C-alpha positions as CSV (number, residue, x, y, z in Angstrom):
1,X,0.0,0.0,0.0
2,X,1.0,3.6,-0.5
3,X,0.2,6.5,1.9
4,X,-1.4,9.8,1.2
5,X,2.0,11.4,0.9
6,X,2.6,9.4,-2.2
7,X,6.2,8.6,-1.1
8,X,5.6,6.0,1.6
9,X,5.4,2.4,0.3
10,X,5.1,-0.7,2.5
11,X,5.8,-4.2,1.4
12,X,5.9,-7.5,3.3
13,X,9.1,-9.5,3.4
14,X,9.5,-12.8,5.3
15,X,8.7,-14.0,8.8
16,X,8.5,-11.1,11.1
17,X,9.9,-8.5,8.7
18,X,8.5,-5.9,6.3
19,X,10.1,-3.3,4.1
20,X,9.2,0.4,4.1
21,X,10.3,3.2,1.8
22,X,9.6,6.9,2.4
23,X,11.1,8.2,-0.8
24,X,8.8,6.5,-3.4
25,X,10.7,3.2,-3.5
26,X,14.2,4.5,-4.1
27,X,15.6,3.2,-0.8
28,X,14.2,0.7,1.6
29,X,14.4,0.0,5.4
30,X,13.8,-3.4,6.9
31,X,11.7,-3.4,10.1
32,X,10.6,-6.1,12.4
33,X,7.5,-6.7,14.5
34,X,8.6,-8.4,17.8
35,X,6.3,-11.2,18.6
36,X,4.1,-10.8,15.6
37,X,3.7,-12.4,12.2
38,X,2.1,-10.4,9.3
39,X,-1.0,-12.1,7.9
40,X,-1.6,-10.7,4.4
41,X,-0.6,-7.7,2.3
42,X,-4.1,-6.5,2.0
43,X,-4.4,-6.3,5.8
44,X,-1.9,-3.4,5.9
45,X,-3.3,0.1,5.6
46,X,-1.9,3.6,5.8
47,X,-4.3,6.5,6.6
48,X,-4.2,9.8,8.4
49,X,-0.4,9.4,9.1
50,X,-1.0,6.1,10.8
51,X,-0.2,2.6,9.8
52,X,-2.6,-0.3,10.7
53,X,-2.2,-4.0,10.2
54,X,-3.7,-7.3,11.2
55,X,-1.1,-9.6,12.7
56,X,-0.8,-13.1,14.1
57,X,0.6,-13.3,17.6
58,X,2.3,-16.6,17.7
59,X,4.1,-16.0,21.0
60,X,1.0,-14.9,22.9
61,X,-1.2,-17.9,22.5
62,X,-1.8,-17.9,18.7
63,X,-4.5,-15.3,17.8
64,X,-4.9,-12.4,15.5
65,X,-5.1,-8.8,16.6
66,X,-5.1,-5.3,15.2
67,X,-2.1,-3.1,15.8
68,X,-1.4,0.6,14.9
69,X,1.8,2.7,14.6
70,X,1.9,6.5,14.4
71,X,5.6,6.5,13.5
72,X,5.6,4.2,10.4
73,X,6.6,1.1,12.3
74,X,9.1,2.2,14.9
75,X,6.6,1.5,17.7
76,X,3.3,-0.4,17.8
77,X,0.2,-0.4,20.0
78,X,-2.6,-3.0,20.1
79,X,-6.2,-2.0,19.5
80,X,-8.8,-3.9,21.6
81,X,-11.0,-5.7,19.1
82,X,-13.1,-8.7,20.4
83,X,-13.1,-11.7,18.1
84,X,-13.8,-15.4,18.3
85,X,-11.3,-16.1,15.6
86,X,-9.4,-14.5,12.7
87,X,-9.6,-10.9,11.7
88,X,-9.6,-10.1,7.9
89,X,-10.4,-7.3,5.4
90,X,-9.1,-4.3,7.2
91,X,-10.3,-0.9,5.9
92,X,-9.3,2.6,7.2
93,X,-10.6,6.0,6.3
94,X,-9.2,9.3,7.6
95,X,-7.4,9.2,11.0
96,X,-10.1,7.4,13.0
97,X,-12.6,5.3,11.0
98,X,-11.8,1.6,10.9
99,X,-13.8,-1.5,9.6
100,X,-12.9,-5.1,9.4
101,X,-14.2,-8.6,10.0
102,X,-13.6,-9.8,13.6
103,X,-15.0,-13.3,13.2
104,X,-17.8,-13.9,13.1
105,X,-18.9,-10.2,13.0
106,X,-18.1,-7.2,10.8
107,X,-17.2,-4.4,13.2
108,X,-16.5,-0.7,12.9
109,X,-15.0,2.0,15.0
110,X,-15.4,5.8,14.5
111,X,-13.0,6.9,17.2
112,X,-9.7,5.3,16.3
113,X,-10.4,1.9,17.8
114,X,-11.6,2.8,21.3
115,X,-15.2,1.7,20.7
116,X,-16.6,-0.8,18.2
117,X,-20.0,-1.4,16.8
118,X,-21.0,-4.9,15.6
119,X,-22.5,-5.5,12.2
120,X,-23.9,-8.8,10.7
121,X,-22.8,-12.1,12.2
122,X,-22.1,-14.6,9.4
123,X,-20.0,-17.6,10.4
124,X,-19.9,-19.0,6.8
125,X,-18.8,-15.6,5.2
126,X,-15.3,-14.2,5.2
127,X,-14.0,-10.8,4.1
128,X,-11.0,-10.5,1.8
129,X,-11.1,-6.7,1.5
130,X,-13.3,-3.9,2.8
131,X,-13.6,-0.2,1.9
132,X,-15.1,2.8,3.7
133,X,-16.6,5.3,1.4
134,X,-18.4,8.6,1.7
135,X,-20.6,9.1,4.8
136,X,-19.0,5.9,6.2
137,X,-20.6,3.7,3.6
138,X,-19.0,0.3,4.0
139,X,-18.3,-2.3,1.3
140,X,-17.0,-5.7,2.4
141,X,-16.2,-8.3,-0.2
142,X,-15.2,-12.0,0.2
143,X,-16.6,-15.4,-0.1
144,X,-18.9,-17.9,1.6
145,X,-19.4,-21.7,1.8
146,X,-22.3,-22.9,-0.3
147,X,-23.4,-26.5,-0.5
148,X,-22.4,-26.6,-4.2
149,X,-19.1,-24.6,-4.1
150,X,-17.4,-21.6,-2.6
151,X,-19.1,-18.4,-3.9
152,X,-18.6,-14.7,-3.5
153,X,-20.5,-12.1,-1.6
154,X,-20.6,-8.3,-1.0
155,X,-22.0,-6.7,2.1
156,X,-23.0,-3.0,1.7
157,X,-23.9,-0.8,4.7
158,X,-25.1,2.8,4.1
159,X,-25.4,3.6,7.8
160,X,-22.0,2.9,9.3
161,X,-22.6,-0.7,9.9
162,X,-26.0,-1.1,11.4
163,X,-28.0,-2.4,8.4
164,X,-26.6,-4.3,5.5
165,X,-27.5,-5.3,1.9
166,X,-26.1,-8.6,0.7
167,X,-25.4,-9.7,-2.9
168,X,-24.1,-13.1,-4.1
169,X,-21.5,-13.6,-6.8
170,X,-20.6,-16.8,-8.7
171,X,-17.0,-16.8,-7.4
172,X,-15.1,-15.6,-4.3
173,X,-14.2,-11.9,-4.4
174,X,-10.6,-10.8,-3.7
175,X,-10.5,-7.1,-4.1
176,X,-13.0,-4.1,-4.0
177,X,-12.5,-0.5,-5.0
178,X,-15.3,2.1,-5.1
179,X,-13.7,4.9,-7.3
180,X,-16.7,7.2,-6.7
181,X,-19.9,7.2,-4.7
182,X,-21.7,5.3,-7.4
183,X,-19.0,3.5,-9.5
184,X,-16.9,0.6,-8.1
185,X,-15.2,-2.6,-9.0
186,X,-14.8,-6.0,-7.4
187,X,-12.3,-8.7,-8.6
188,X,-13.4,-12.3,-8.5
189,X,-11.3,-15.5,-8.2
190,X,-12.8,-16.3,-11.6
191,X,-10.6,-13.6,-13.1
192,X,-13.6,-11.4,-13.8
193,X,-13.8,-7.7,-12.9
194,X,-17.3,-6.8,-11.8
195,X,-18.5,-3.1,-12.1
196,X,-21.3,-1.2,-10.4
197,X,-22.6,2.2,-11.4
198,X,-25.4,2.5,-8.9
199,X,-23.5,2.4,-5.6
200,X,-23.4,-1.4,-5.3
201,X,-27.0,-2.3,-6.0
202,X,-26.2,-4.2,-9.2
203,X,-23.0,-5.5,-10.8
204,X,-21.9,-6.5,-14.3
205,X,-18.7,-8.0,-15.8
206,X,-16.5,-5.2,-17.1
207,X,-13.4,-7.2,-18.2
208,X,-12.2,-10.8,-17.9
209,X,-8.9,-12.7,-17.7
210,X,-7.2,-10.5,-15.1
211,X,-5.6,-11.0,-11.7
212,X,-5.4,-7.4,-10.4
213,X,-6.4,-3.8,-11.1
214,X,-5.9,-0.3,-10.0
215,X,-7.5,3.1,-10.5
216,X,-5.8,6.5,-10.3
217,X,-9.1,8.4,-10.1
218,X,-12.8,7.7,-11.0
219,X,-12.1,7.5,-14.7
220,X,-8.5,6.2,-15.2
221,X,-7.7,2.7,-14.4
222,X,-5.5,-0.3,-15.5
223,X,-6.0,-4.0,-15.3
224,X,-3.3,-6.8,-15.0
225,X,-3.4,-7.4,-18.7
226,X,-2.2,-3.8,-19.0
227,X,-5.4,-2.6,-20.7
228,X,-6.5,1.0,-19.8
229,X,-9.8,2.6,-19.2
230,X,-10.4,6.4,-19.3
231,X,-14.2,6.3,-18.8
232,X,-14.6,4.6,-15.4
233,X,-14.4,1.0,-16.7
234,X,-17.0,1.2,-19.5
235,X,-14.4,0.5,-22.2
236,X,-10.8,-0.9,-22.1
237,X,-8.0,-0.5,-24.6
238,X,-4.4,-1.7,-24.9
239,X,-1.5,0.3,-23.5
240,X,2.1,0.7,-24.4
241,X,3.3,-0.7,-21.1
242,X,5.2,-4.0,-21.3
243,X,5.4,-6.3,-18.3
244,X,8.8,-7.5,-17.0
245,X,9.2,-11.0,-18.2
246,X,10.1,-12.3,-14.7
247,X,7.1,-10.9,-12.9
248,X,4.6,-13.5,-14.0
249,X,1.0,-12.9,-12.9
250,X,0.4,-9.7,-11.0
251,X,-0.9,-10.2,-7.5
252,X,-1.2,-6.5,-6.8
253,X,-1.4,-3.1,-8.5
254,X,-1.6,0.4,-7.0
255,X,-1.1,4.0,-8.0
256,X,0.3,6.6,-5.7
257,X,-0.9,10.2,-5.7
258,X,1.7,11.3,-8.2
259,X,0.6,8.8,-10.9
260,X,3.4,6.2,-10.4
261,X,2.3,2.6,-10.8
262,X,3.5,-0.2,-8.5
263,X,3.1,-3.8,-9.7
264,X,3.7,-6.8,-7.4
265,X,4.2,-10.5,-8.4
266,X,6.5,-13.5,-8.2
267,X,8.4,-12.0,-5.2
268,X,9.2,-8.7,-7.0
269,X,7.9,-5.1,-6.8
270,X,8.1,-3.0,-9.9
271,X,7.6,0.8,-10.2
272,X,6.6,2.5,-13.4
273,X,7.3,6.2,-12.8
274,X,4.6,8.6,-14.1
275,X,2.5,5.7,-15.6
276,X,-0.5,7.9,-15.6
277,X,1.0,10.0,-18.4
278,X,0.4,6.9,-20.7
279,X,-3.3,7.5,-20.5
280,X,-4.7,9.3,-23.6
281,X,-4.9,13.1,-23.0
282,X,-3.7,13.0,-19.4
283,X,-0.5,13.2,-17.4
284,X,0.2,13.3,-13.7
285,X,1.7,16.8,-14.2
286,X,-1.5,18.1,-15.6
287,X,-3.4,16.5,-12.8
288,X,-1.1,18.1,-10.2
289,X,-1.6,21.5,-11.8
290,X,-5.3,21.0,-11.9
291,X,-5.4,20.1,-8.2
292,X,-3.2,23.1,-7.3
293,X,-5.7,25.4,-9.0
294,X,-8.7,23.9,-7.3
295,X,-10.5,25.0,-4.2
296,X,-11.4,21.7,-2.4
297,X,-13.3,21.2,0.8
298,X,-13.0,17.5,2.0
299,X,-15.5,15.7,4.1
300,X,-14.6,16.2,7.8
301,X,-13.6,13.1,9.8
302,X,-14.9,11.8,12.0
303,X,-18.5,12.6,11.2
304,X,-20.7,12.7,13.3
305,X,-18.2,13.9,15.9
306,X,-18.0,14.7,19.6
307,X,-16.2,16.7,20.7
308,X,-13.6,17.2,17.9
309,X,-13.3,16.7,14.1
310,X,-10.7,17.4,11.4
311,X,-11.6,19.5,8.3
312,X,-9.1,19.4,5.5
313,X,-9.1,21.7,2.5
314,X,-7.0,22.8,-0.5
315,X,-6.5,26.4,-1.8
316,X,-4.6,27.6,-4.9
317,X,-2.7,30.2,-2.9
318,X,-2.0,30.9,0.7
319,X,-4.7,33.2,2.1
320,X,-6.9,33.9,5.1
321,X,-9.7,31.4,5.6
322,X,-12.9,31.8,7.6
323,X,-14.7,28.6,8.6
324,X,-18.3,28.6,9.7
325,X,-20.0,25.6,11.3
326,X,-23.7,25.5,11.4
327,X,-26.0,23.4,13.6
328,X,-28.9,22.3,11.3
């Protein structure tokens, strides 16, 4: 995963180790988690300047737990999440909103892990990846045991985890990414990328024969076969990128905020600098200039809040700002 700074990259190594780079992948530092063993790469998240991961504590009785670091891995603290078994599908939004499966429930915290609300209990369902969207809308994708075969399922909550909508899929789902409030994608173990344009109410196959995908924004994305889309996944076309011959099948793809593309597979991590410039009519430089000219007011987090919240915004120039908060 990459952090909001676009320069911090975290990659698992072996045993108790992981690698971290804070200069976009130019140099790496090996760090270790005393007494812990990392579970999966997808269960590592960076948000709000904090690093979260699900780990397996083999020295403390053999159980999974959620830990957090505020200094990118120099020190760690455990978050108290009650679970009968494994934790999976970690999602983090802003500095304090967390969601994951703490078997057998899907749980959520809006205060940095101090308090947790329990969602649906589903012993036969497991989460591979979750995502927290606007207004704390939660998407949890994974699989479930059916009498005929293992199938896929997406849980969607529009009220921060109290009520959920469930949809079945023909195969287990490995990855989910809502690129806007209405458009999103879910990757199945059947190598099909499913697309929704109505906020998760319905899904259709967008492209087949892939093992990973990544989106830079709501329109521009790339699949593991190196086909590109510039219209939010409606159409896909070949790119000029050529995969390294030794990488094999991609197991992960991700853009950072500057448009660099990271590809993982066969024990290697590859960086394509400024890959976003290969998209027709766009470049990361143009995007950066567009962002610098924009006046952006982001959703505050946490929301609702008591007693404090964080409001982030972007201005084209340094100037005096007046903020007014209204009680409806």
